[in-house]
C-alpha positions as CSV (number, residue, x, y, z in Angstrom):
1,M,-80.8,-16.8,-97.5
2,T,-82.6,-13.6,-96.9
3,G,-80.5,-10.8,-94.9
4,S,-77.1,-12.7,-95.6
5,A,-74.2,-11.0,-97.2
6,T,-71.3,-12.3,-98.8
7,T,-67.7,-11.9,-97.2
8,A,-66.9,-9.2,-99.6
9,D,-70.0,-7.2,-98.7
10,H,-68.9,-7.6,-95.3
11,A,-65.5,-6.3,-95.8
12,E,-66.7,-3.4,-97.9
13,V,-69.2,-2.1,-95.1
14,G,-66.3,-2.5,-92.6
15,Q,-64.1,-0.6,-94.6
16,A,-66.6,2.1,-95.1
17,T,-67.3,2.4,-91.4
18,R,-63.6,2.7,-90.7
19,D,-63.5,5.4,-93.3
20,L,-66.3,7.3,-91.7
21,F,-64.7,7.0,-88.3
22,D,-61.5,8.4,-89.7
23,I,-63.1,11.2,-91.3
24,L,-64.9,12.1,-88.2
25,T,-62.0,11.8,-85.8
26,R,-60.0,14.2,-88.1
27,A,-62.9,16.6,-88.3
28,Q,-63.2,16.9,-84.5
29,R,-59.4,17.1,-84.3
30,L,-59.6,20.1,-86.6
31,G,-62.5,21.8,-84.5
32,F,-65.5,20.7,-86.6
33,C,-68.6,19.4,-84.9
34,H,-68.3,15.7,-85.9
35,W,-72.2,15.2,-85.8
36,R,-72.6,17.9,-88.2
37,V,-70.0,16.5,-90.5
38,A,-71.7,13.0,-90.2
39,T,-75.1,14.6,-91.2
40,A,-73.6,16.2,-94.2
41,L,-72.2,12.8,-95.3
42,G,-75.5,11.2,-94.8
43,T,-74.8,9.2,-91.8
44,S,-77.7,7.8,-89.9
45,P,-78.2,8.8,-86.2
46,H,-77.9,5.0,-85.4
47,E,-74.7,4.6,-87.2
48,L,-73.3,7.8,-85.7
49,A,-74.4,6.5,-82.3
50,L,-72.4,3.4,-82.8
51,I,-69.3,5.2,-83.9
52,E,-69.4,7.5,-80.9
53,H,-69.1,4.5,-78.6
54,V,-66.0,3.1,-80.1
55,P,-63.4,2.6,-77.6
56,G,-60.4,4.8,-77.8
57,R,-62.3,7.5,-79.8
58,A,-60.9,10.9,-79.0
């Protein structure tokens, strides 16, 4: 099954995404440019674009 992942792997990726979202939201609230913080953390442009389009993001 190429391309499949275990439920635990999906949960880990989901948690990492939530953690990144939280970090970027807090950084923005503190006045930091969220894309600079994301770049410093090694976030891909694609992943940042997905996070920027999360409903309810400040």
